[in-house]
C-alpha positions, 0 to 999 in steps of 0.5 A: 658419754660421748657418741663413740662410747655410746655406739660402742656399748649400744653394739655390745649389747646386741652382740652380748649373750646374756643367757643360755638355756639348757633343754635337759640340764644334764651334767655340771656344765654345757658348752656352746660353739660363738653362734650357739650351738650345743656341742658335746665337747669343745673343738679345737682352735674355736671360742666356746661359751660354757654356762656353769650348773650355777649359772655362770657363763665362761668364754674359752679358747681351745 
């Protein structure tokens, strides 16, 4: 692997969201801002991280 690819992978690993924990487990999904703040509803024009009850995580732009 080239040095550039190694550096990119390290950068991606350091900045990626590997898991999100919910405290109360309410609802079928939880919405988080890109900074990790838990939201009650998506905010228009922002990137959100949605974690579903089955453990899947998706990035959504609203």
